[in-house]
C-alpha positions, 0 to 999 in steps of 0.5 A, spaced: 900 368 716 906 372 716 909 367 721 907 361 717 911 364 711 917 364 715 917 358 719 917 352 714 923 354 709 925 346 709 918 344 707 918 350 701 925 347 699 923 340 698 916 342 694 920 347 690 925 341 688 920 337 686 917 342 682 924 343 679 924 335 677 918 336 674 920 342 670 926 338 667 921 332 665 917 337 661 923 340 658 924 333 655 917 332 653 917 339 649 923 337 645 921 331 643 914 333 641 916 339 638 918 335 632 911 334 630 907 339 634 907 347 634 909 350 641 902 353 641 899 346 641 904 344 647 902 350 651 895 348 650 896 341 653 900 344 659 895 349 660 888 346 659 890 339 663 893 344 669 886 348 669 882 342 669 886 339 675 886 345 679 878 345 678 877 338 681 883 340 686 879 346 688 873 343 689 876 338 694 880 344 698 873 347 700 870 350 694 871 356 689 870 361 695 878 361 695 878 365 688 876 371 691 881 376 691 883 384 691 889 383 688 887 383 680 893 387 678 898 383 681 894 377 679 895 380 672 902 381 672 903 374 675 899 371 669 902 375 664 909 374 666 908 366 667 905 365 660 910 369 656 916 365 661 913 358 659 912 360 652 919 362 651 922 356 655 918 352 650 921 355 644 928 355 647 927 347 649 925 346 642 930 349 638 937 349 642 941 344 645 937 342 652 943 344 657 944 351 654 937 352 654 936 350 661 942 354 663 939 360 661 932 359 663 935 358 670 939 364 670 932 367 673 935 367 680 940 373 678 934 377 676 930 374 682 935 377 686 935 384 683 927 384 683 926 382 690 930 389 692 924 394 690 918 389 690 919 385 696 924 390 700 929 384 701 937 386 702 942 385 697 949 385 700 956 386 697 957 378 696 950 377 693 952 383 688 958 379 686 955 373 685 950 376 680 955 379 676 958 372 676 952 369 673 951 374 668 958 373 665 956 366 665 950 368 661 954 372 656 959 366 655 953 361 653 950 367 648 956 370 646 953 376 643 956 379 637 961 373 637 957 368 634 951 367 630 948 364 636 941 362 636 934 365 637 932 360 641 938 362 646 935 369 647 928 366 648 931 362 654 934 368 656 927 372 656 924 366 659 929 367 665 927 374 666 920 373 666 920 367 670 924 372 675 918 376 675 913 370 676 918 368 682 917 375 686 910 376 684 908 369 687 912 371 693 908 377 694 901 374 692 902 368 697 902 373 703 894 374 702 892 370 696 890 362 696 896 358 692 890 355 688 887 361 687 893 364 684 894 358 680 887 358 677 887 365 674 894 364 671 892 357 668 885 359 666 888 365 662 893 361 659 888 356 657 884 361 653 890 365 650 893 358 647 886 355 645 885 361 641 892 361 638 892 354 636 885 354 633 888 360 629 894 356 627 891 350 625 892 343 628 897 338 627 895 331 625 899 327 630 895 328 636 892 320 636 899 317 635 902 321 641 896 321 646 900 318 651 906 323 651 901 329 651 897 326 657 904 325 661 906 333 659 899 335 662 900 331 668 907 333 669 904 341 668 899 340 674 904 337 679 909 342 677 904 348 677 901 346 684 908 345 687 911 351 684 905 355 687 905 352 694 913 352 695 913 360 696 908 359 701 913 357 706 920 360 704 923 366 701 924 367 693 931 368 694 932 362 698 928 357 693 931 360 687 938 357 687 935 350 687 933 351 680 940 349 678 938 342 679 935 341 673 942 342 669 945 335 670 938 332 668 938 337 662 945 334 660 943 327 661 937 328 657 940 331 651 946 327 651 942 320 651 936 322 647 939 327 642 947 326 642 947 333 644 953 336 648 955 343 649 961 346 647 967 348 652 965 355 652 958 354 654 960 349 659 964 354 662 958 359 662 953 354 665 959 352 671 959 360 672 952 360 673 951 354 677 957 357 682 954 364 682 947 360 684 951 356 689 954 363 692 947 366 693 944 359 696 950 359 701 949 366 703 941 365 704 943 358 708 947 362 713 942 367 714 937 361 715 941 358 720 943 365 724 936 366 725 934 359 727 940 360 732 937 367 735 931 364 736 934 358 740 937 363 744 931 367 745 927 361 748 933 359 753 
């Protein structure tokens, strides 16, 4: 298992990029549907569809024996952090400029790098430390705490980034011993129960029938995104995959401008650019390590 986790990083990257694209489409649907539905209802759609899809998939992958686990605490941390992260991201996408919210949500690699040191025993170099500081400067430019009224949705996006970082690190940790479908099953089953009770207690919107196709698409994308996310960490390091989240930024700018005539101000654009630059610095460092390791392996075989 350990060699499998290290030997297929490119497969992990391709799967993770697919997950990122799905997440961009989900953010678009959430913003579009939030005018007629409460966030809890949209979360229920996402979790219920993903949970049912996983039940079917698990049957084809060998049955429910794969759900056996001894990592109850780790699964609880991953599930709790994941529910909080996605709930905050839905709040952010529904209430802020889509590009700003996306930039903050995908500042998660900065937190991922910091968490990977104590949890995964990964190294953090001087160049990585500088990249992290740059990234947080970008975050400050978008939120501008103390210098503007700001939006609670932006702070929800920042909170989402922190909890997504916890998810990223714990997925990598769990994938060393647990089946990816088992990790997804427990997370989505818990989310389904939580948001069903939340939606039930708050009452139901009246627009379900009129928006059924979009709701079904949201659920389908949730299934694909969840499976892709979980499997990607089976093949590549958390710090290698995290910077690819930034591929969502140009899509968010396009969606926001095309559908809602949104465009961030120049300070927010500068902050987004700084966050992306810091992510690219992290990615370049990881790629250098990857190519060096590959060259070392070739030399050993010669």
